[in-house]
DSSP file (Angstrom, degrees, kcal/mol; ACC not computed):
  #  RESIDUE AA STRUCTURE BP1 BP2  ACC     N-H-->O    O-->H-N    N-H-->O    O-->H-N    TCO  KAPPA ALPHA  PHI   PSI    X-CA   Y-CA   Z-CA
    1    1 A X     >        0   0    0      0, 0.0     4,-1.4     0, 0.0     5,-0.2   0.000 360.0 360.0 360.0 -38.2   82.0  -42.6    8.0
    2    2 A X  H  >  +     0   0    0      1,-0.2     4,-1.5     2,-0.2     3,-0.5   0.934 360.0  49.0 -57.4 -47.6   84.3  -39.6    7.5
    3    3 A X  H  > S+     0   0    0      1,-0.2     4,-0.6     2,-0.2    -1,-0.2   0.848 104.3  60.8 -63.5 -35.0   83.7  -39.5    3.8
    4    4 A X  H  4 S+     0   0    0      1,-0.2     4,-0.3     2,-0.1    -1,-0.2   0.887 119.6  25.4 -59.6 -41.0   79.9  -39.6    4.3
    5    5 A X  H  X>S+     0   0    0     -4,-1.4     4,-1.2    -3,-0.5     5,-0.6   0.513  96.7  96.5-100.7  -7.6   80.0  -36.4    6.3
    6    6 A X  H  <5S+     0   0    0     -4,-1.5     4,-0.4     1,-0.2    -2,-0.1   0.914 100.5  11.4 -56.9 -58.4   83.0  -34.7    4.9
    7    7 A X  T  <5S+     0   0    0     -4,-0.6    -1,-0.2     2,-0.1    -2,-0.1   0.733 122.8  61.0 -96.8 -22.5   81.7  -32.3    2.3
    8    8 A X  T  45S+     0   0    0     -4,-0.3    -2,-0.1     1,-0.1    -3,-0.1   0.895 113.6  16.6 -77.9 -42.2   78.0  -32.5    2.9
    9    9 A X  T  <5S+     0   0    0     -4,-1.2     2,-0.3     2,-0.0    13,-0.3   0.603  86.2 107.1-116.3 -13.0   77.3  -31.3    6.4
   10   10 A X      < +     0   0    0     -5,-0.6     2,-0.3    -4,-0.4    11,-0.2  -0.532  39.0 150.8 -78.7 132.0   80.3  -29.3    7.8
   11   11 A X  E     -A   20   0A   0      9,-1.8     9,-3.5    -2,-0.3     2,-0.3  -0.956  50.5 -90.1-149.6 165.2   79.8  -25.6    8.1
   12   12 A X  E     -A   19   0A   0     -2,-0.3     2,-0.7     7,-0.2     7,-0.2  -0.609  36.6-136.9 -81.0 140.2   81.0  -22.8   10.3
   13   13 A X    >   -     0   0    0      5,-1.3     3,-1.0    -2,-0.3   137,-0.1  -0.858   9.3-161.7-101.1 115.3   78.8  -22.2   13.3
   14   14 A X  T 3  S+     0   0    0     -2,-0.7    -1,-0.1     1,-0.2   136,-0.1   0.698  90.9  42.9 -71.6 -15.1   78.3  -18.5   13.9
   15   15 A X  T 3  S+     0   0    0    135,-0.5    -1,-0.2     3,-0.1     2,-0.1   0.356 113.7  47.5-111.2   5.3   77.2  -19.1   17.5
   16   16 A X  S <  S-     0   0    0     -3,-1.0     3,-0.1     2,-0.2     4,-0.1  -0.215  96.9 -74.6-126.1-145.8   79.8  -21.6   18.6
   17   17 A X  S    S-     0   0    0      2,-0.1     2,-0.3    -2,-0.1     3,-0.1   0.700  84.8 -60.7 -96.0 -24.8   83.5  -22.4   18.6
   18   18 A X  S    S+     0   0    0     -7,-0.1    -5,-1.3     1,-0.1    -2,-0.2  -0.880  97.0  22.6 174.1-146.2   84.2  -23.5   15.1
   19   19 A X  E     -A   12   0A   0     20,-0.4    22,-2.2    -2,-0.3    23,-2.1  -0.278  66.7-153.7 -58.2 134.9   83.4  -26.0   12.4
   20   20 A X  E     -Ab  11  42A   0     -9,-3.5    -9,-1.8    20,-0.2     2,-0.4  -0.832  12.9-169.8-117.4 143.2   80.0  -27.5   13.1
   21   21 A X  E     - b   0  43A   0     21,-2.0    23,-2.6    -2,-0.3     2,-0.5  -0.997   6.4-159.9-138.6 133.8   78.5  -30.9   12.1
   22   22 A X  E     - b   0  44A   0     -2,-0.4     2,-0.5   -13,-0.3    23,-0.2  -0.963   5.9-169.2-112.1 123.9   74.9  -32.1   12.4
   23   23 A X  E     - b   0  45A   0     21,-2.7    23,-2.4    -2,-0.5     2,-0.5  -0.961   9.0-167.8-112.8 118.8   74.3  -35.9   12.4
   24   24 A X  E     - b   0  46A   0     -2,-0.5    23,-0.2    21,-0.2    21,-0.1  -0.940  58.2 -27.0-118.1 123.0   70.6  -36.8   12.1
   25   25 A X  S    S+     0   0    0     21,-3.2     2,-0.5    -2,-0.5    23,-0.2   0.885  80.1 149.2  48.8  58.8   69.1  -40.3   12.6
   26   26 A X    >   +     0   0    0     20,-0.4     3,-1.3    21,-0.3    24,-0.2  -0.849  22.6 177.5-124.9  94.2   72.2  -42.3   11.8
   27   27 A X  T 3  S+     0   0    0     -2,-0.5    -1,-0.1     1,-0.2    21,-0.1   0.626  77.0  72.0 -72.6  -9.1   72.3  -45.6   13.8
   28   28 A X  T 3  S+     0   0    0     -3,-0.1     2,-0.5     2,-0.0    -1,-0.2   0.634  70.2 103.7 -78.8 -13.7   75.5  -46.5   11.9
   29   29 A X    <   +     0   0    0     -3,-1.3    21,-0.3     1,-0.2     3,-0.1  -0.569  36.4 148.1 -70.3 119.5   77.5  -44.0   13.8
   30   30 A X        +     0   0    0      1,-0.5    22,-3.1    -2,-0.5     2,-0.3   0.597  60.9  30.2-115.9 -85.2   79.5  -45.9   16.4
   31   31 A X  B     -g   52   0B   0     20,-0.2    -1,-0.5     1,-0.1     3,-0.4  -0.604  62.5-155.3 -78.0 138.9   82.9  -44.2   17.1
   32   32 A X    >>  +     0   0    0     20,-1.4     3,-1.4    21,-0.7     4,-0.7   0.120  63.1 112.7 -98.1  19.7   82.9  -40.5   16.7
   33   33 A X  H 3>  +     0   0    0      1,-0.3     4,-1.6     2,-0.2     3,-0.4   0.786  67.7  66.1 -63.8 -27.1   86.7  -40.4   16.1
   34   34 A X  H 3> S+     0   0    0     -3,-0.4     4,-1.6     1,-0.2    -1,-0.3   0.776  90.4  65.8 -65.6 -23.6   86.0  -39.3   12.5
   35   35 A X  H <4>S+     0   0    0     -3,-1.4     5,-2.0     2,-0.2     4,-0.4   0.909 101.7  47.5 -66.1 -41.2   84.6  -36.0   13.9
   36   36 A X  H ><5S+     0   0    0     -4,-0.7     3,-1.4    -3,-0.4    -1,-0.2   0.920 108.3  55.1 -63.8 -41.8   88.1  -35.1   15.2
   37   37 A X  H 3<5S+     0   0    0     -4,-1.6    -1,-0.2     1,-0.3    -2,-0.2   0.821 105.9  52.3 -59.7 -31.4   89.6  -36.0   11.8
   38   38 A X  T 3<5S-     0   0    0     -4,-1.6    -1,-0.3     2,-0.1    -2,-0.2   0.552 114.2-119.2 -81.8  -8.6   87.2  -33.6   10.2
   39   39 A X  T < 5 +     0   0    0     -3,-1.4   -20,-0.4    -4,-0.4     2,-0.3   0.713  55.3 161.4  80.4  19.8   88.3  -30.8   12.6
   40   40 A X      < +     0   0    0     -5,-2.0    -1,-0.2     1,-0.1   -20,-0.2  -0.559  19.7 172.0 -78.0 133.5   84.7  -30.4   14.0
   41   41 A X        +     0   0    0    -22,-2.2    18,-2.9    -2,-0.3    19,-2.0   0.596  69.5  54.4-111.8 -20.1   84.6  -28.6   17.4
   42   42 A X  E     -bc  20  60A   0    -23,-2.1   -21,-2.0    17,-0.2     2,-0.4  -0.975  68.2-179.6-117.8 120.6   80.7  -28.3   17.5
   43   43 A X  E     -bc  21  61A   0     17,-2.5    19,-3.0    -2,-0.5     2,-0.4  -0.973  13.1-172.8-128.2 133.8   78.6  -31.4   17.1
   44   44 A X  E     -bc  22  62A   0    -23,-2.6   -21,-2.7    -2,-0.4     2,-0.4  -0.990  10.4-173.1-123.2 126.1   74.8  -31.9   17.2
   45   45 A X  E     -bc  23  63A   0     17,-2.8    19,-2.9    -2,-0.4     2,-0.4  -0.941   6.4-172.5-117.7 138.5   73.5  -35.4   17.1
   46   46 A X  E    S-bc  24  64A   0    -23,-2.4   -21,-3.2    -2,-0.4   -20,-0.4  -0.987  72.1 -13.7-128.1 120.4   69.8  -36.4   16.8
   47   47 A X  S    S+     0   0    0     17,-2.3     2,-0.4    -2,-0.4   -21,-0.3   0.953  79.4 143.9  57.0  56.8   68.8  -40.1   17.2
   48   48 A X    >   +     0   0    0     16,-0.4     3,-1.4   -23,-0.2    -1,-0.2  -0.745  21.1 176.9-122.4  79.0   72.2  -41.7   17.1
   49   49 A X  T 3  S+     0   0    0     -2,-0.4    18,-0.2     1,-0.3    -1,-0.1   0.697  73.3  45.2 -65.6 -21.2   71.7  -44.5   19.6
   50   50 A X  T 3  S+     0   0    0    -21,-0.3    -1,-0.3   -24,-0.2   -23,-0.1   0.362  76.5 131.4-105.3   3.0   75.1  -46.2   19.2
   51   51 A X    <   +     0   0    0     -3,-1.4     2,-0.3   -20,-0.1   -20,-0.2  -0.322  30.6 165.6 -63.3 137.9   77.4  -43.2   19.2
   52   52 A X  B     +g   31   0B   0    -22,-3.1   -20,-1.4     1,-0.2    19,-0.2  -0.915  35.8  38.7-144.3 167.9   80.4  -43.6   21.5
   53   53 A X        -     0   0    0     17,-0.3   -21,-0.7    -2,-0.3    -1,-0.2   0.962  65.7-142.9  56.4  75.2   83.8  -42.1   22.4
   54   54 A X        -     0   0    0     18,-0.3    -1,-0.1    -3,-0.1   -21,-0.1  -0.482  23.1-116.7 -64.0 130.1   83.5  -38.4   22.1
   55   55 A X    >   -     0   0    0    -23,-0.3     3,-1.2    -2,-0.2    21,-0.1  -0.330  13.9-122.8 -70.5 155.5   86.7  -36.9   20.7
   56   56 A X  T 3  S+     0   0    0      1,-0.2    -1,-0.1    19,-0.1    23,-0.1   0.641 103.6  73.9 -73.6 -12.2   88.7  -34.5   22.8
   57   57 A X  T 3  S+     0   0    0    -17,-0.0    -1,-0.2     2,-0.0     2,-0.2   0.682  72.3 105.2 -76.6 -14.8   88.5  -31.9   20.1
   58   58 A X    <   +     0   0    0     -3,-1.2   -16,-0.2    18,-0.2   -17,-0.1  -0.439  35.8 171.4 -71.3 135.4   84.9  -31.1   20.8
   59   59 A X  S    S+     0   0    0    -18,-2.9    22,-3.4     1,-0.3    23,-2.1   0.650  72.4  31.9-106.9 -29.8   84.0  -27.9   22.7
   60   60 A X  E     -cd  42  82A   0    -19,-2.0   -17,-2.5    21,-0.2     2,-0.4  -0.996  62.4-178.0-137.2 134.3   80.2  -28.0   22.2
   61   61 A X  E     -cd  43  83A   0     21,-2.1    23,-2.9    -2,-0.4     2,-0.5  -0.991   8.9-171.3-133.6 128.3   77.8  -31.0   22.0
   62   62 A X  E     -cd  44  84A   0    -19,-3.0   -17,-2.8    -2,-0.4     2,-0.5  -0.978  14.2-173.0-112.9 133.9   74.1  -31.0   21.5
   63   63 A X  E     -cd  45  85A   0     21,-1.7    23,-3.2    -2,-0.5     2,-0.4  -0.958   3.9-179.4-135.7 111.6   72.7  -34.5   22.0
   64   64 A X  E     -cd  46  86A   0    -19,-2.9   -17,-2.3    -2,-0.5   -16,-0.4  -0.899  59.7  -9.3-117.9 141.4   69.0  -35.3   21.2
   65   65 A X  S    S+     0   0    0     21,-1.6     2,-0.3    -2,-0.4    23,-0.2   0.789  98.7 113.1  53.1  39.7   67.0  -38.4   21.4
   66   66 A X  S    S-     0   0    0     20,-0.5     2,-0.9   -19,-0.2    23,-0.4  -0.912  75.7 -98.1-137.0 165.1   69.8  -40.7   22.2
   67   67 A X    >   -     0   0    0     -2,-0.3     3,-1.9    21,-0.2     4,-0.3  -0.736  27.7-164.9 -89.9 106.2   70.9  -42.8   25.2
   68   68 A X  G >  S+     0   0    0     -2,-0.9     3,-1.5     1,-0.3    -1,-0.2   0.707  81.1  74.6 -66.0 -18.9   73.6  -40.9   27.0
   69   69 A X  G 3  S+     0   0    0     20,-0.8    -1,-0.3     1,-0.3    21,-0.1   0.694  90.7  59.6 -70.0 -11.7   74.6  -43.9   29.0
   70   70 A X  G <  S+     0   0    0     -3,-1.9     2,-0.4    19,-0.1   -17,-0.3   0.640  87.2  90.1 -85.4 -12.8   76.3  -45.1   25.9
   71   71 A X  S <  S-     0   0    0     -3,-1.5     2,-1.3    -4,-0.3     3,-0.2  -0.681  71.6-144.0 -86.3 132.1   78.5  -42.1   25.7
   72   72 A X    >>  +     0   0    0     -2,-0.4     4,-1.1     1,-0.2     3,-1.0  -0.663  25.5 173.5 -97.8  82.1   81.8  -42.3   27.5
   73   73 A X  H 3> S+     0   0    0     -2,-1.3     4,-2.3     1,-0.2     3,-0.5   0.902  72.1  55.1 -55.9 -47.2   82.2  -38.8   28.8
   74   74 A X  H 34 S+     0   0    0      1,-0.2    -1,-0.2    -3,-0.2     4,-0.1   0.753 102.9  58.8 -65.6 -22.7   85.3  -39.3   30.8
   75   75 A X  H <4 S-     0   0    0     -3,-1.0    -1,-0.2     1,-0.1    -2,-0.2   0.894 130.1  -8.9 -74.7 -39.7   87.3  -40.7   27.9
   76   76 A X  H >< S+     0   0    0     -4,-1.1     3,-0.6    -3,-0.5   -18,-0.2   0.539 112.1  79.0-136.3 -11.6   87.1  -37.9   25.5
   77   77 A X  G ><  +     0   0    0     -4,-2.3     3,-1.5    -5,-0.4    -3,-0.1   0.174  54.9 113.0 -94.1  22.8   84.8  -35.1   26.5
   78   78 A X  G 3  S+     0   0    0      1,-0.3    24,-0.8    -4,-0.1    -1,-0.2   0.739  76.9  52.9 -65.8 -20.5   87.1  -33.5   29.0
   79   79 A X  G <  S+     0   0    0     -3,-0.6    -1,-0.3   -21,-0.1    -2,-0.1   0.447  78.0 125.9 -95.0  -0.5   87.4  -30.4   26.9
   80   80 A X    <   +     0   0    0     -3,-1.5    22,-0.2     1,-0.2   -20,-0.2  -0.340  29.3 174.8 -58.9 133.9   83.6  -29.8   26.4
   81   81 A X  S    S+     0   0    0    -22,-3.4    23,-2.6     1,-0.3    24,-2.4   0.647  70.9  36.4-107.3 -27.7   82.6  -26.3   27.4
   82   82 A X  E     +de  60 105A   0    -23,-2.1   -21,-2.1    22,-0.2     2,-0.4  -0.996  63.6 177.4-131.6 127.7   78.9  -26.5   26.4
   83   83 A X  E     -de  61 106A   0     22,-2.1    24,-2.7    -2,-0.4     2,-0.5  -0.966   6.8-179.1-133.6 117.8   76.7  -29.6   26.7
   84   84 A X  E     -de  62 107A   0    -23,-2.9   -21,-1.7    -2,-0.4     2,-0.5  -0.968   7.5-179.8-107.9 129.6   73.0  -29.8   25.8
   85   85 A X  E     +de  63 108A   0     22,-3.0    24,-2.1    -2,-0.5     2,-0.5  -0.937   6.3 178.9-132.5 110.4   71.5  -33.2   26.5
   86   86 A X  E     -de  64 109A   0    -23,-3.2   -21,-1.6    -2,-0.5   -20,-0.5  -0.936  60.3  -7.0-120.4 131.6   67.9  -33.5   25.6
   87   87 A X  S    S+     0   0    0     22,-2.5    24,-0.2    -2,-0.5    -1,-0.2   0.914  98.2 121.4  57.7  50.8   65.6  -36.6   25.8
   88   88 A X        -     0   0    0     21,-0.3    24,-1.0    -3,-0.2     2,-0.4  -0.445  67.0-101.6-121.9-162.6   68.3  -39.0   26.8
   89   89 A X  B     +h  112   0C   0    -23,-0.4   -20,-0.8    22,-0.2     3,-0.3  -0.928  30.2 175.0-133.5 109.5   69.1  -41.3   29.6
   90   90 A X    >>  +     0   0    0     22,-0.8     4,-0.9    -2,-0.4     3,-0.8   0.508  57.3  94.7 -90.7  -7.5   71.6  -40.1   32.2
   91   91 A X  T 34 S+     0   0    0     21,-0.8     3,-0.4     1,-0.2     4,-0.2   0.867  82.7  48.4 -58.4 -40.4   71.3  -42.9   34.6
   92   92 A X  T 34 S+     0   0    0     -3,-0.3    -1,-0.2     1,-0.2    -2,-0.1   0.722 126.6  21.5 -76.4 -20.4   74.2  -45.1   33.2
   93   93 A X  T X4 S+     0   0    0     -3,-0.8     3,-1.2    -4,-0.2     4,-0.5   0.120  74.4 124.1-138.3  24.9   76.8  -42.4   33.1
   94   94 A X  G >< S+     0   0    0     -4,-0.9     3,-1.4    -3,-0.4     4,-0.3   0.858  77.2  57.4 -56.3 -37.8   75.9  -39.5   35.4
   95   95 A X  G >  S+     0   0    0      1,-0.3     3,-1.6    -4,-0.2     4,-0.3   0.734  90.6  73.7 -69.7 -21.9   79.2  -39.8   37.2
   96   96 A X  G X  S+     0   0    0     -3,-1.2     3,-1.3     1,-0.3    -1,-0.3   0.758  81.5  71.4 -59.9 -23.7   81.1  -39.3   33.9
   97   97 A X  G X  S+     0   0    0     -3,-1.4     3,-1.9    -4,-0.5    -1,-0.3   0.777  80.7  73.5 -64.0 -25.4   80.0  -35.7   34.1
   98   98 A X  G <  S+     0   0    0     -3,-1.6    -1,-0.3     1,-0.3    -2,-0.2   0.802  89.0  60.6 -58.2 -27.7   82.5  -35.2   37.0
   99   99 A X  G <  S+     0   0    0     -3,-1.3     2,-2.0    -4,-0.3    -1,-0.3   0.615  78.7  93.0 -75.7 -12.3   85.3  -35.4   34.5
  100  100 A X    X   +     0   0    0     -3,-1.9     3,-1.3    -4,-0.2    -1,-0.2  -0.449  42.7 155.9 -86.8  71.0   84.1  -32.3   32.6
  101  101 A X  T 3   +     0   0    0     -2,-2.0    -1,-0.2     1,-0.3   -22,-0.1   0.636  69.8  53.7 -74.1 -16.5   86.1  -29.8   34.4
  102  102 A X  T 3  S+     0   0    0    -24,-0.8     2,-0.3    -3,-0.2    -1,-0.3   0.393  77.8 125.5 -94.5   2.1   86.0  -27.3   31.5
  103  103 A X    <   +     0   0    0     -3,-1.3   -22,-0.2     1,-0.2   -21,-0.2  -0.470  24.8 165.6 -69.3 122.6   82.2  -27.3   31.3
  104  104 A X        +     0   0    0    -23,-2.6    25,-2.7    -2,-0.3    26,-2.3   0.699  66.5  36.3-105.1 -31.3   80.8  -23.9   31.5
  105  105 A X  E     +ef  82 130A   0    -24,-2.4   -22,-2.1    24,-0.2     2,-0.4  -0.989  61.7 176.4-132.6 126.8   77.2  -24.5   30.3
  106  106 A X  E     +ef  83 131A   0     24,-2.4    26,-2.4    -2,-0.4     2,-0.5  -0.993   3.0 178.4-132.4 126.3   75.1  -27.6   31.0
  107  107 A X  E     -ef  84 132A   0    -24,-2.7   -22,-3.0    -2,-0.4     2,-0.6  -0.967   1.0-179.7-130.8 118.2   71.5  -28.0   29.9
  108  108 A X  E     +ef  85 133A   0     24,-3.2    26,-3.4    -2,-0.5     2,-0.4  -0.947  13.3 169.8-115.0 106.4   69.8  -31.3   30.7
  109  109 A X  E     +e   86   0A   0    -24,-2.1   -22,-2.5    -2,-0.6   -21,-0.3  -0.955  61.5   1.4-124.5 141.2   66.2  -31.4   29.5
  110  110 A X  S    S+     0   0    0     25,-2.5     2,-0.3    -2,-0.4    26,-0.2   0.796  93.7 140.6  60.8  32.2   63.8  -34.3   29.3
  111  111 A X        -     0   0    0     24,-0.3     2,-0.9   -24,-0.2    -1,-0.2  -0.736  57.5-130.5-105.8 155.2   66.3  -36.7   30.8
  112  112 A X  B     +h   89   0C   0    -24,-1.0   -21,-0.8    -2,-0.3   -22,-0.8  -0.844  41.7 165.2 -98.3  95.2   65.9  -39.5   33.2
  113  113 A X        +     0   0    0     -2,-0.9     3,-0.1   -23,-0.2    -2,-0.1  -0.923  17.8 174.8-121.7 112.2   68.6  -38.6   35.7
  114  114 A X  S    S+     0   0    0     -2,-0.6     2,-0.7     1,-0.2    -1,-0.2   0.904  71.4  51.9 -77.6 -44.1   68.5  -40.3   39.1
  115  115 A X        +     0   0    0      1,-0.1     3,-0.3   -25,-0.1    -1,-0.2  -0.860  52.2 171.0-106.2 112.3   71.8  -39.0   40.5
  116  116 A X    >>  +     0   0    0     -2,-0.7     4,-1.9     1,-0.2     3,-0.5   0.363  53.1 101.7 -96.3   2.6   72.3  -35.2   40.4
  117  117 A X  H 3> S+     0   0    0      1,-0.2     4,-2.6     2,-0.2    -1,-0.2   0.829  74.7  58.7 -61.2 -33.4   75.4  -35.2   42.5
  118  118 A X  H 3> S+     0   0    0     -3,-0.3     4,-2.5     2,-0.2    -1,-0.2   0.900 106.5  48.6 -64.3 -35.5   77.8  -34.8   39.6
  119  119 A X  H <> S+     0   0    0     -3,-0.5     4,-2.2     2,-0.2    -2,-0.2   0.935 112.7  47.8 -64.9 -43.9   76.0  -31.5   38.6
  120  120 A X  H  X S+     0   0    0     -4,-1.9     4,-2.4     1,-0.2    -2,-0.2   0.873 110.3  53.1 -63.7 -36.6   76.3  -30.4   42.2
  121  121 A X  H  X S+     0   0    0     -4,-2.6     4,-1.9     2,-0.2    -2,-0.2   0.944 110.4  45.9 -62.6 -49.6   80.0  -31.4   42.2
  122  122 A X  H  X>S+     0   0    0     -4,-2.5     5,-1.9     1,-0.2     6,-0.8   0.884 113.2  50.1 -61.1 -38.9   80.7  -29.3   39.0
  123  123 A X  H ><5S+     0   0    0     -4,-2.2     3,-0.9     1,-0.2    -1,-0.2   0.906 110.6  49.6 -68.6 -41.0   78.8  -26.3   40.4
  124  124 A X  H 3<5S+     0   0    0     -4,-2.4    -1,-0.2     1,-0.2    -2,-0.2   0.842 105.9  56.4 -66.3 -32.9   80.7  -26.5   43.7
  125  125 A X  H 3<5S-     0   0    0     -4,-1.9    -1,-0.2    -5,-0.1    -2,-0.2   0.599 114.6-118.1 -71.5 -12.5   84.1  -26.7   41.9
  126  126 A X  T <<5S+     0   0    0     -3,-0.9    -3,-0.2    -4,-0.5    -2,-0.1   0.639  81.8 118.6  81.9  15.8   83.1  -23.4   40.2
  127  127 A X      < +     0   0    0     -5,-1.9     2,-0.3     2,-0.0    -4,-0.2   0.945  55.4  71.8 -76.8 -53.2   83.2  -24.9   36.7
  128  128 A X        +     0   0    0     -6,-0.8   -24,-0.2     1,-0.2   -23,-0.2  -0.503  45.8 174.6 -77.0 127.2   79.6  -24.4   35.7
  129  129 A X  S    S+     0   0    0    -25,-2.7     2,-0.4     1,-0.3   -24,-0.2   0.773  79.2  20.7 -89.4 -36.6   78.5  -20.8   34.9
  130  130 A X  E     +f  105   0A   0    -26,-2.3   -24,-2.4     2,-0.0     2,-0.4  -0.999  66.3 174.9-139.8 132.0   75.0  -21.9   33.8
  131  131 A X  E     +f  106   0A   0     -2,-0.4     2,-0.4   -26,-0.2   -24,-0.2  -0.997   2.6 179.9-140.0 134.2   73.2  -25.0   34.6
  132  132 A X  E     -f  107   0A   0    -26,-2.4   -24,-3.2    -2,-0.4     2,-0.6  -0.978   7.8-174.3-137.4 123.5   69.6  -26.0   33.7
  133  133 A X  E     -f  108   0A   0     -2,-0.4   -24,-0.2   -26,-0.2   -26,-0.0  -0.960  28.7-178.9-113.9 111.5   67.9  -29.2   34.5
  134  134 A X        -     0   0    0    -26,-3.4   -23,-0.2    -2,-0.6   -25,-0.1  -0.028  22.5 -38.5-107.2-155.0   64.5  -29.2   32.9
  135  135 A X        -     0   0    0      1,-0.1   -25,-2.5   -25,-0.1   -24,-0.3   0.054  40.1-124.4 -68.1 167.2   61.2  -31.1   32.3
  136  136 A X  S    S+     0   0    0    -26,-0.2     2,-0.2   -27,-0.1    -1,-0.1  -0.273  77.3  99.7-101.9  43.0   60.6  -34.8   31.8
  137  137 A X  S    S-     0   0    0      1,-0.1   -50,-0.2   -26,-0.0     2,-0.2  -0.702  80.3 -82.3-124.1 175.1   58.8  -34.3   28.5
  138  138 A X        -     0   0    0     -2,-0.2     2,-0.1     1,-0.1   -28,-0.1  -0.515  45.6-111.4 -78.3 145.0   59.6  -34.7   24.8
  139  139 A X        -     0   0    0     -2,-0.2    -1,-0.1   -30,-0.1     2,-0.1  -0.459  37.7-110.0 -68.7 149.2   61.4  -31.8   23.0
  140  140 A X     >  -     0   0    0     -2,-0.1     4,-1.6     1,-0.1     3,-0.3  -0.383  20.8-114.5 -76.5 160.6   59.3  -30.0   20.4
  141  141 A X  H  > S+     0   0    0      1,-0.2     4,-2.5     2,-0.2     5,-0.2   0.838 117.2  59.7 -61.8 -33.5   60.0  -30.3   16.7
  142  142 A X  H  > S+     0   0    0      1,-0.2     4,-2.5     2,-0.2    -1,-0.2   0.884 102.6  50.8 -63.9 -37.8   60.8  -26.7   16.7
  143  143 A X  H  > S+     0   0    0     -3,-0.3     4,-1.6     2,-0.2    -1,-0.2   0.917 111.5  47.9 -64.9 -41.1   63.6  -27.2   19.2
  144  144 A X  H  X S+     0   0    0     -4,-1.6     4,-1.4     1,-0.2    -2,-0.2   0.891 112.6  49.1 -65.8 -39.5   65.1  -30.0   17.1
  145  145 A X  H  X S+     0   0    0     -4,-2.5     4,-1.5     1,-0.2    -2,-0.2   0.898 107.7  54.5 -68.1 -38.3   64.8  -27.8   14.0
  146  146 A X  H  X S+     0   0    0     -4,-2.5     4,-1.5     1,-0.2    -1,-0.2   0.865 103.7  55.6 -61.8 -34.7   66.5  -25.0   15.7
  147  147 A X  H  < S+     0   0    0     -4,-1.6    -1,-0.2     1,-0.2    -2,-0.2   0.885 104.9  53.6 -62.6 -38.8   69.4  -27.2   16.6
  148  148 A X  H  < S+     0   0    0     -4,-1.4    -1,-0.2     1,-0.2    -2,-0.2   0.881 113.2  42.3 -62.7 -37.4   69.9  -28.0   12.9
  149  149 A X  H  <        0   0    0     -4,-1.5    -1,-0.2     1,-0.2    -2,-0.2   0.715 360.0 360.0 -83.5 -21.6   70.1  -24.3   12.1
  150  150 A X     <        0   0    0     -4,-1.5  -135,-0.5    -5,-0.2    -1,-0.2   0.364 360.0 360.0 -47.9 360.0   72.3  -23.5   15.0
């Protein structure tokens, strides 16, 4: 998996923390450990339903059209500072958000999230500087395209 993405997709992100990788519609992506091996700190995933185990090296994650309950936030995402989660399913792992003590920006749009107490917890702890929980509709193609250019 590392070789597949090594030369093709990594670029510097002018708006983020460092090397950026965009993974689009790749159901073969399982473990994201290769992301750490590539030195990526900003990751955008679109339609990667089986992705798991976010590496500790990530500072920023954009996650579109995938099922967030498959992501094990507490195991590796403790260093995330920015999380965009669009059109996913937060039901299975909402409590995993409590582990994100470095999170400064959280945007949850178009998600089915039953339990919002983790967001309230992070806000009360003074972690979150900005939080947005948005609509229950599909993201536009323009939003997805902007994430690619990001």
